[in-house]
Steps between C-alpha positions, in 0.01 A plus 500: 500500500433835668292517820190654331483240234554221751214635720274539193581139399428376849165688530391375159574141592295549823211656289501187285485278806176677601353570155660250247276614224644852492701603193795644690661630185211747434495623865529881515740560791325833590144374511316395817567124541158421646318663209728382220521144626149486633624391841264504791616623837593151621726435203661835539563428860648159405729684257615746768557219744702304243714810422555550869608141546737503204651838582482516872340835460180561691244705307284667763127554434567873511731466201261295270442810294872517435511156334209516268693445177786276407739794477398652827533170676851457356587852615351444843707183551816634364485805718469274807790263425 
């Protein structure tokens, strides 16, 4: 499995941990996660924290705008590993 696909799979699993009702198959990888999944700021923070714990990559508050979508989050993490 390539790195991007592995990261996408990991992030999708973490999304389902926070929002189990989400249809992950219909998720548009380029849409804002908070809007598309109807995540409030606390759930989005939980997602970022879970991603950081799983990947050992810290996502600083100043970079939150760089991880708005599934694809941008995958790219952000990949570029830091």
